C-alpha positions in Angstrom: 0.0 0.0 0.0 1.3 3.4 -0.8 2.4 5.6 2.1 1.9 8.9 0.4 -1.0 9.8 2.8 -1.1 8.5 6.3 -4.5 7.9 7.8 -5.2 9.3 11.2 -5.8 7.0 14.1 -9.4 6.1 14.4 -9.4 6.8 18.2 -7.9 10.2 17.9 -10.3 13.2 18.3 -11.6 14.3 14.9 -14.1 16.9 15.9 -13.1 19.6 13.4 -13.2 17.1 10.6 -16.7 15.9 11.6 -17.9 19.5 11.9 -16.7 20.1 8.3 -18.4 16.9 7.1 -21.6 17.8 8.9 -21.5 21.2 7.3 -20.8 19.7 3.8 -23.8 17.3 4.0 -26.0 20.1 5.4 -25.0 22.6 2.7 -25.5 19.9 0.0 -29.0 19.1 1.2 -29.9 22.7 1.6 -28.9 23.2 -2.1 -30.8 20.1 -3.1 -33.9 21.2 -1.2 -33.6 24.7 -2.6 -33.9 23.5 -6.1 -36.3 20.5 -6.0 -39.6 22.4 -5.1 -39.1 25.0 -7.8 -37.9 22.7 -10.6 -41.4 22.2 -12.1 -42.0 26.0 -12.2 -38.5 26.7 -13.5 -39.0 24.1 -16.2 -42.4 25.5 -17.1 -40.6 28.8 -18.0 -38.7 26.7 -20.6 -42.1 25.6 -22.2 -41.6 22.1 -20.9 -44.4 19.5 -20.9 -45.1 17.6 -17.7 -43.4 14.5 -18.8 -40.3 16.5 -19.7 -40.3 18.1 -16.3 -40.4 14.8 -14.4 -37.6 13.6 -16.7 -35.4 16.1 -14.9 -35.9 14.3 -11.7 -35.2 10.9 -13.3 -32.0 12.2 -14.9 -30.6 13.4 -11.6 -31.4 10.0 -10.0 -29.9 8.1 -12.9 -26.6 10.0 -12.4 -26.6 9.3 -8.7 -27.3 5.6 -9.3 -24.0 5.2 -11.3 -22.0 7.8 -9.5 -22.5 6.7 -5.8 -20.6 3.3 -6.2 -18.0 4.9 -8.6 -17.1 7.7 -6.2 -17.1 5.4 -3.2 -14.6 3.0 -4.9 -12.5 5.9 -6.2 -12.3 7.4 -2.7 -10.9 4.1 -1.5 -8.1 4.3 -4.1 -7.1 8.0 -4.2 -8.5 9.3 -0.9 -11.7 10.9 0.4 -10.7 14.6 0.2 -10.1 14.8 -3.6 -13.3 13.0 -4.3 -15.3 15.4 -2.1 -13.6 18.3 -3.9 -14.4 17.0 -7.3 -18.1 16.2 -6.5 -18.7 19.5 -4.8 -17.2 21.4 -7.7 -19.4 19.4 -10.1 -22.4 20.3 -8.0 -21.6 24.0 -8.1 -21.0 23.9 -11.8 -24.2 21.9 -12.4 -26.4 24.4 -10.5 -24.8 27.3 -12.3 -25.3 25.8 -15.7 -28.9 25.0 -14.8 -29.7 28.6 -14.2 -28.6 29.5 -17.8 -30.2 26.4 -19.5 -31.6 27.6 -22.8 -34.2 24.8 -23.2 -35.6 21.8 -21.3 -33.3 19.2 -23.0 -30.3 21.2 -21.9 -31.8 21.3 -18.4 -32.3 17.5 -18.4 -28.7 16.9 -19.5 -27.4 19.3 -16.8 -29.5 17.5 -14.1 -27.9 14.2 -15.2 -24.4 15.8 -14.9 -25.3 17.2 -11.5 -26.5 13.8 -10.3 -23.2 12.3 -11.4 -21.5 14.8 -9.2 -23.8 14.4 -6.3 -23.1 10.8 -5.5 -20.6 11.5 -2.6 -22.6 10.2 0.4 -20.7 6.9 0.5 -17.5 9.0 0.5 -18.7 11.0 3.5 -19.7 7.8 5.3 -16.3 6.3 4.5 -14.5 9.3 6.0 -16.5 9.0 9.2 -15.6 5.3 9.4 -11.9 6.2 8.8 -11.7 8.6 11.7 -14.1 7.0 14.2 -13.6 3.9 16.4 -16.1 1.1 15.8 -18.0 1.6 19.0 -18.8 5.2 18.2 -19.6 4.9 14.5 -23.3 4.5 14.8 -23.6 7.8 16.8 -21.5 9.7 14.3 -23.3 8.3 11.3 -26.5 9.5 13.0 -25.0 13.0 13.1 -24.6 12.8 9.3 -28.2 11.7 9.1 -29.2 14.6 11.2 -27.4 16.9 8.7 -29.6 15.4 6.0 -32.8 16.1 7.9 -31.8 19.7 8.8 -30.7 20.5 5.2 -34.0 19.3 3.8 -35.9 21.4 6.3 -34.0 24.6 5.5 -33.6 24.2 1.8 -37.3 24.1 0.6 -38.3 26.9 2.8 -35.4 29.1 1.8 -36.0 28.3 -1.9 -39.7 29.3 -1.6 -38.7 32.6 0.0 -36.0 33.4 -2.6 -38.2 32.7 -5.6 -39.7 35.7 -7.4 -42.3 34.2 -9.8 -43.5 37.6 -10.9 -40.2 38.1 -12.7 -40.7 35.0 -14.9 -37.7 32.8 -15.7 -35.2 35.2 -14.0 -37.2 34.9 -10.8 -36.2 31.3 -10.4 -32.5 31.9 -11.0 -31.7 33.4 -7.5 -32.4 30.2 -5.6 -30.3 28.2 -8.1 -27.4 30.7 -7.8 -27.7 30.3 -4.1 -27.5 26.5 -4.4 -24.4 26.9 -6.6 -22.8 29.3 -4.0 -23.5 26.8 -1.2 -21.8 24.0 -3.0 -18.8 26.2 -3.8 -18.7 27.2 -0.1 -18.7 23.5 1.0 -15.8 22.8 -1.5 -13.8 25.7 0.1 -14.5 24.2 3.6 -13.2 20.8 2.5 -10.1 22.3 0.8 -9.2 24.4 3.8 -10.3 22.5 6.9 -10.4 18.8 6.0 -7.4 16.5 6.2 -7.1 13.3 4.2 -8.2 10.3 6.3 -7.1 7.4 4.2 -3.9 6.0 2.7 -4.0 5.4 -1.1 -5.0 1.8 -1.8 -2.9 -0.7 -3.8 -4.0 -0.3 -7.4 -3.6 -4.1 -7.9 -6.0 -4.9 -5.1 -9.3 -6.6 -6.2 -12.3 -4.3 -6.4 -15.9 -5.3 -5.6 -18.2 -5.6 -8.6 -21.0 -3.0 -9.2 -24.1 -4.1 -7.3 -22.2 -7.0 -5.7 -24.2 -9.3 -3.5 -27.4 -9.3 -5.7 -27.7 -13.1 -5.8 -27.1 -13.3 -2.1 -29.9 -10.7 -1.5 -32.3 -12.7 -3.7 -31.7 -15.8 -1.7 -32.3 -14.0 1.7 -36.1 -14.2 2.3 -36.0 -11.0 4.5 -33.6 -8.9 2.4 -35.3 -9.7 -0.9 -38.7 -8.6 0.4 -37.4 -5.5 2.0 -35.6 -4.5 -1.2 -39.0 -4.8 -3.0 -40.6 -2.6 -0.3 -38.0 0.1 -1.0 -38.4 -0.2 -4.7 -42.2 0.0 -4.6 -42.7 2.7 -2.1 -39.9 4.9 -3.3 -41.4 4.7 -6.8 -44.6 6.1 -5.4 -42.8 8.8 -3.3 -40.6 10.0 -6.2 -43.7 10.1 -8.4 -45.5 12.3 -6.0 -42.4 14.5 -5.4 -41.8 15.1 -9.1 -45.4 16.2 -10.0 -46.4 17.8 -6.7 -45.6 21.3 -7.9 -47.6 20.8 -11.1 -50.5 19.2 -9.2 -50.6 22.0 -6.6 -50.5 24.7 -9.4 -53.3 23.0 -11.4 -55.5 22.5 -8.3 -54.8 25.4 -6.0 -52.8 27.9 -8.2 -49.8 27.4 -5.9 -46.4 28.7 -6.8 -42.9 27.7 -5.8 -43.2 29.4 -2.4 -46.2 27.4 -1.2 -44.7 24.2 -2.6 -41.3 24.9 -0.9 -42.9 25.6 2.5 -44.9 22.4 2.2 -41.8 20.3 1.6 -40.2 22.1 4.6 -43.1 20.9 6.8 -42.4 17.3 5.5 -38.8 17.7 6.5 -39.6 18.9 10.0 -42.1 16.1 10.7 -39.7 13.5 9.3 -36.8 14.7 11.4 -38.8 14.8 14.6 -40.5 11.4 14.0 -37.2 9.7 13.2 -35.5 11.2 16.2 -38.3 10.6 18.8 -40.8 8.0 17.8 -39.5 5.6 15.1 -37.1 3.7 17.4 -39.5 3.5 20.3 -42.3 2.2 18.1 -40.0 -0.4 16.5 -38.9 -1.7 19.9 -42.4 -2.0 21.1 -44.2 -3.4 18.0 -41.3 -4.7 15.9 -39.7 -3.3 12.7 -42.0 -5.1 10.2 -45.2 -4.0 11.8 -44.1 -0.4 12.1 -42.9 -0.5 8.5 -46.3 -1.8 7.3 -48.1 0.9 9.1 -45.8 3.5 7.6 -46.5 2.3 4.1 -50.3 2.5 4.7 -50.0 6.0 6.3 -48.1 7.2 3.2 -50.7 5.7 0.8 -53.6 7.2 2.8 -52.0 10.6 2.6 -51.9 10.4 -1.2 -55.5 9.4 -1.4 -56.5 12.2 1.0 -54.7 14.8 -1.1 -56.7 13.7 -4.1 -60.2 13.6 -2.5 -59.9 16.8 -0.5 -62.6 19.1 -2.0 -61.1 22.4 -3.1 -64.2 24.4 -2.1 -63.8 23.3 1.6 -60.5 24.9 2.0 -60.5 28.4 0.5 -57.8 31.0 1.1 -58.2 32.7 4.5 -56.3 34.8 7.0 -55.7 33.3 10.5 -55.7 35.9 13.3 -53.0 34.9 15.8 -53.3 38.0 18.0 -49.9 39.6 17.4 -50.0 39.0 13.7 -52.2 37.6 11.0 -51.1 34.5 9.0 -52.4 34.3 5.4 -53.3 30.8 4.4 -53.5 30.0 0.7 -56.2 28.0 -0.9 -55.7 24.3 -0.2 -54.0 25.1 3.2 -55.1 21.6 4.4 -52.7 19.9 2.0 -49.6 20.4 4.2 -51.6 19.0 7.1 -52.4 15.9 5.0 -48.7 15.7 4.0 -47.8 15.4 7.7 -49.5 12.0 7.7 -47.4 10.9 4.7 -44.2 12.3 6.2 -44.9 10.4 9.3 -45.3 7.2 7.3 -42.1 7.7 5.3 -40.0 8.5 8.4 -41.3 5.3 10.0 -40.3 3.3 6.9 -36.7 4.3 6.3 -35.1 3.4 9.6 -37.0 0.2 9.9 -36.0 -0.9 6.4 -32.4 -0.5 7.4 -33.0 -2.3 10.7 -34.6 -5.3 9.1 -31.7 -5.6 6.6 -29.1 -5.4 9.3 -30.8 -8.0 11.5 -31.1 -10.4 8.6 -27.5 -10.1 7.3 -24.2 -11.2 8.7 -22.0 -8.3 10.0 -19.5 -8.6 7.2 -22.2 -8.3 4.6 -24.3 -5.6 6.0 -22.6 -2.8 4.0 -23.2 -4.6 0.7 -26.9 -5.3 1.5 -27.5 -1.7 2.6 -25.8 -0.5 -0.5 -28.2 -2.6 -2.6 -31.1 -1.0 -0.7 -29.8 2.4 -1.7 -29.5 1.1 -5.3 -33.1 -0.1 -5.2 -34.2 3.3 -4.1 -32.2 4.9 -6.9 -33.9 2.7 -9.5 -37.3 3.7 -8.1 -36.3 7.4 -8.3 -35.3 7.0 -11.9 -38.5 5.4 -13.2 -41.1 6.8 -10.7 -40.9 10.3 -12.1 -41.0 9.1 -15.7 -44.2 7.2 -15.1 -45.7 10.1 -13.1 -45.1 12.5 -16.0 -46.8 10.1 -18.4 -49.8 9.6 -16.0 -50.1 13.3 -15.4 -50.1 14.2 -19.1 -52.1 11.2 -20.3 -54.7 10.5 -17.6 -54.9 13.6 -15.4 -53.1 15.3 -12.6 -54.5 13.1 -9.8 -53.4 9.8 -11.3 -49.7 9.8 -10.1 -51.0 10.1 -6.5 -53.6 7.4 -7.0 -51.2 5.0 -8.5 -48.6 5.8 -5.8 -51.2 5.1 -3.2 -52.0 1.7 -4.8 -48.3 0.8 -4.8 -48.2 1.1 -1.0 -50.6 -1.9 -0.7 -48.2 -4.5 -2.2 -45.3 -2.7 -0.3 -47.2 -3.3 3.0 -47.8 -6.9 2.1 -44.1 -7.4 1.4 -43.3 -5.8 4.8 -45.6 -8.2 6.5 -44.0 -11.1 4.7 -40.5 -9.8 5.6 -41.5 -9.8 9.3 -42.8 -13.4 9.0 -39.6 -14.5 7.3 -37.5 -12.7 10.0 -39.4 -14.6 12.7 -38.8 -17.9 10.9 -35.1 -17.1 10.7 -34.9 -16.3 14.4 -36.7 -19.6 15.3 -34.3 -21.5 13.1 -31.3 -19.9 14.7 -32.6 -20.6 18.2 -33.2 -24.2 17.3 -29.7 -24.7 16.0 -28.1 -23.4 19.2 
């Protein structure tokens, strides 16, 4: 192994490095959350059809699908710091190029490029593992997860506030410029404050294959079912996410501001639920049961969004004493989305828990990586189907189909729980 870069001892305090990493992930997610809610409205200024708008979401996820394992493997070979610098610079360039996209197809290509540059989460996780002793890794990985949640809370709200729709196309450029600036700021932080954590790997060392462990996952009755849960429910979620702005505009005449604030509410509820309730509920009722309920909650929220009569929820002003809060038409929709956010936040940690319980310790990384890949595939195809349904059948259909998908996902969750019980009985019997 090359000795060009010496890794720090895992037990040595690495607080400054972790602060930088937390900031990098937070800034990345703020930029992502800034742009996502306004993408449908930005693309509409380029005269894009709904199916072309959702293709922007799919292109980004396609880039991430191939980039995440590539950057992770490359960081093992050349070090974490250069990979983080490359990906953050690509993010900044991608956002900047998006602001000046002349047409929708250029925007789709730019989103694909940005997705290729955004797949640095495995590199961040690798750095944390490099500088953290094994007994403290779970807690520090949790801090990185908290940065995800905080970034997605701040980003959509900030994007909604910065958007100036009355200015037309130019009014959507300021949030995109802000996202580019945040990515550039994160790159500067890595360059100045982050030390390399890993020695360069031997170039002759064997490398794991892309999506390694797939046959092993298929043979595992718990993991195979849980991967299907991720694939099905993430397809429904990504479909809703990609057309929500178009749906809200068609139904309630909402703009990027209302959509961004709605996504911010989803982020707040998800963060609180994961931090307070998800673990306690899983310990009391079991991961599979909580996962099943989460699927059904998310599906119910999609149905409620569709059947909520528009005439029942007109625009109004809420008098709070010290100030008056204006509520747009359809103000009940963020309340309905709280139910869906609760369901999603119950799902994600329990999916990971079921996989880790059903997998030997030396294979957990590979199986959890496959789960991420399953989610990426869903985020590629979910928006594409949503755009076709929105254009061909009507603006409610992506929500209805997404709700229908949660039923087989819930059934798979139940089956995964039963398979896990059989595995536990078999292990006890063999002891």
